[in-house]
C-alpha positions as CSV (number, residue, x, y, z in Angstrom):
1,X,0.0,0.0,0.0
2,X,1.1,3.6,-0.5
3,X,-0.5,6.8,0.6
4,X,0.3,9.8,-1.7
5,X,-0.4,12.3,1.0
6,X,2.6,11.1,3.0
7,X,5.2,13.8,3.7
8,X,8.3,13.4,1.6
9,X,11.4,14.7,3.4
10,X,13.8,16.7,1.2
11,X,16.7,15.8,3.4
12,X,17.7,13.2,6.0
13,X,16.4,9.7,6.4
14,X,12.8,8.6,5.6
15,X,10.7,8.7,8.7
16,X,8.7,5.5,9.2
17,X,5.9,5.4,11.8
18,X,5.3,2.2,13.7
19,X,2.1,2.0,15.6
20,X,-0.5,-0.3,17.2
21,X,-2.9,-0.5,20.1
22,X,-2.1,-1.6,23.6
23,X,-0.9,-5.2,23.6
24,X,-0.4,-5.4,19.9
25,X,3.3,-6.1,20.3
26,X,4.7,-3.1,18.5
27,X,7.7,-2.9,20.8
28,X,8.6,-6.5,20.0
29,X,8.3,-5.7,16.3
30,X,10.5,-2.6,16.9
31,X,13.2,-4.8,18.4
32,X,13.3,-6.9,15.2
33,X,13.8,-3.7,13.2
34,X,16.8,-2.9,15.4
35,X,18.2,-6.3,14.5
36,X,18.1,-5.2,10.9
37,X,20.3,-2.3,11.8
38,X,17.6,0.3,11.6
39,X,17.5,2.9,14.4
40,X,14.2,3.0,16.4
41,X,13.0,5.9,18.5
42,X,10.6,4.7,21.3
43,X,8.3,7.6,21.6
44,X,6.2,6.2,24.4
45,X,9.3,5.6,26.6
46,X,10.5,9.2,25.7
47,X,7.1,10.5,26.7
48,X,7.3,8.8,30.1
49,X,10.8,10.3,30.6
50,X,9.6,13.8,29.7
51,X,6.6,13.5,31.9
52,X,8.8,12.5,34.8
53,X,11.7,14.9,34.5
54,X,11.1,17.9,32.2
55,X,10.3,20.9,34.5
56,X,8.1,22.8,32.1
57,X,6.1,19.6,31.3
58,X,5.7,18.9,35.1
59,X,4.4,22.5,35.6
60,X,1.9,22.3,32.8
61,X,0.6,18.9,33.7
62,X,0.0,20.0,37.3
63,X,-1.8,23.1,36.0
64,X,-4.0,20.8,34.0
65,X,-4.6,17.9,36.3
66,X,-3.7,19.3,39.8
67,X,-0.7,18.8,42.1
68,X,-2.0,15.3,42.7
69,X,-0.6,14.3,39.3
70,X,2.8,13.9,41.0
71,X,4.1,12.4,44.2
72,X,7.5,12.5,45.7
73,X,8.4,9.5,43.6
74,X,7.3,11.1,40.3
75,X,4.2,11.1,38.2
76,X,1.2,9.3,39.6
77,X,0.3,7.4,36.4
78,X,-2.8,5.8,37.8
79,X,-4.2,9.2,38.8
80,X,-3.3,10.7,35.5
81,X,-4.9,7.9,33.6
82,X,-8.1,8.2,35.7
83,X,-8.3,11.9,34.9
84,X,-7.9,11.7,31.2
85,X,-9.3,8.4,29.9
86,X,-12.9,9.5,30.6
87,X,-12.4,13.1,29.6
88,X,-11.6,13.6,25.9
89,X,-10.8,17.3,26.4
90,X,-8.3,16.7,29.2
91,X,-6.8,13.8,27.2
92,X,-6.4,16.1,24.2
93,X,-4.8,18.8,26.4
94,X,-2.4,16.4,27.9
95,X,-1.4,15.1,24.5
96,X,-0.9,18.8,23.5
97,X,1.7,19.1,26.3
98,X,3.5,15.8,25.9
99,X,3.6,15.2,22.1
100,X,5.3,18.5,21.0
101,X,8.1,17.8,23.5
102,X,8.5,14.3,22.2
103,X,8.5,15.5,18.7
104,X,11.4,17.9,19.4
105,X,13.4,15.1,20.9
106,X,12.6,12.9,17.9
107,X,13.7,15.6,15.4
108,X,17.0,15.9,17.2
109,X,17.4,12.1,17.2
110,X,16.7,12.1,13.5
111,X,19.5,14.6,12.9
112,X,21.8,12.3,14.8
113,X,20.9,9.5,12.5
114,X,21.0,11.4,9.3
115,X,23.2,8.9,7.5
116,X,20.6,6.1,7.8
117,X,18.4,5.1,4.9
118,X,15.4,5.4,7.1
119,X,14.4,5.5,10.8
120,X,11.5,4.1,12.7
121,X,9.4,6.0,15.3
122,X,7.5,3.6,17.6
123,X,4.4,5.3,19.1
124,X,1.0,4.2,20.2
125,X,-1.3,6.9,19.0
126,X,0.1,8.3,15.7
127,X,-3.2,7.9,14.0
128,X,-5.4,9.1,16.9
129,X,-3.6,12.5,17.1
130,X,-3.8,13.0,13.3
131,X,-0.1,12.6,12.7
132,X,-0.2,9.7,10.2
133,X,0.7,11.9,7.2
134,X,3.8,13.2,9.0
135,X,5.7,10.0,8.0
136,X,7.0,8.7,4.7
137,X,5.4,5.3,5.6
138,X,3.2,4.1,8.3
139,X,3.3,0.5,9.7
140,X,0.4,-0.8,11.8
141,X,0.8,-3.8,14.1
142,X,-2.5,-5.6,14.7
143,X,-3.7,-8.5,16.9
144,X,-7.1,-9.7,18.1
145,X,-8.4,-7.7,21.1
146,X,-8.6,-10.7,23.4
147,X,-5.0,-11.5,22.7
148,X,-4.0,-7.9,23.2
149,X,-5.8,-7.8,26.6
150,X,-4.1,-11.0,27.7
151,X,-0.7,-9.6,26.7
152,X,-1.2,-6.4,28.6
153,X,-2.5,-8.3,31.7
154,X,0.5,-10.6,31.6
155,X,2.9,-7.7,31.9
156,X,1.0,-6.4,35.0
157,X,-1.6,-4.0,33.6
158,X,-5.0,-4.2,35.3
159,X,-7.7,-5.4,32.9
160,X,-10.1,-2.6,33.7
161,X,-7.3,-0.1,32.8
162,X,-6.5,-2.0,29.6
163,X,-10.2,-1.9,28.5
164,X,-10.2,1.9,29.1
165,X,-7.1,2.4,27.0
166,X,-8.5,0.2,24.2
167,X,-11.7,2.3,24.1
168,X,-9.5,5.5,24.0
169,X,-7.7,4.2,20.9
170,X,-9.2,3.7,17.4
171,X,-10.1,0.1,16.5
172,X,-7.7,-1.7,14.1
173,X,-10.2,-1.6,11.3
174,X,-10.1,2.2,11.3
175,X,-6.3,2.3,11.6
176,X,-5.9,0.1,8.6
177,X,-7.3,2.8,6.4
178,X,-4.3,5.0,7.2
179,X,-1.6,2.3,7.2
180,X,0.8,1.7,4.3
181,X,1.9,-1.7,5.7
182,X,0.2,-4.1,8.2
183,X,1.9,-6.6,10.4
184,X,-0.3,-9.3,11.9
185,X,1.0,-10.3,15.3
186,X,-1.7,-12.8,16.1
187,X,0.6,-15.5,17.6
188,X,0.2,-17.7,14.5
189,X,1.7,-15.6,11.7
190,X,5.5,-15.4,11.7
191,X,6.7,-11.8,12.4
192,X,10.2,-11.8,10.8
193,X,9.2,-12.5,7.2
194,X,6.6,-9.7,7.4
195,X,9.1,-7.3,8.8
196,X,11.7,-8.2,6.3
197,X,9.3,-7.7,3.4
198,X,8.4,-4.3,4.6
199,X,12.0,-3.4,5.2
200,X,12.9,-4.3,1.7
201,X,9.9,-2.4,0.3
202,X,10.9,0.8,2.2
203,X,14.5,0.5,1.0
204,X,13.2,0.6,-2.6
205,X,11.3,3.9,-2.0
């Protein structure tokens, strides 16, 4: 698949977005990309670091959600999740604080990897925030919802929280409309051949 509305970068490596819902296994897929020698920027991990340590971000999040958003140990993620998952306006405002900071870190990282043929940005909600067309190619990792829930629970997430997060994200059927490539991580379809085919297709762009 190819989307003609994708941004074409005049300089530097092609930016490839890698996305998928909670429990889809996109981080596992990203590790395979690193094995191919392609740099991967983990946007969700960067967002957590910024939320915890960037003074301006901390100030703005507390202004939005209250001082209770942080404890002495750092951000109270359960409290923050409770505040935003049932409130689309607050969720949008929080994204408006976090995502620009993550994007600045990503652009600096891209400059550091300017010699690469392409780079991958792994992020959960590329499509939900309307950023799909900011990438030269978009890869979607899919899996059945029951399997995604089981995976998230196995890593320690509470099932009620998982269900809330799933509801806050678009269903895979809607995401597929935006994706250039789809990886099926259903536990039965081999991942590596899918990733290698996409890798080779991107190199030909």
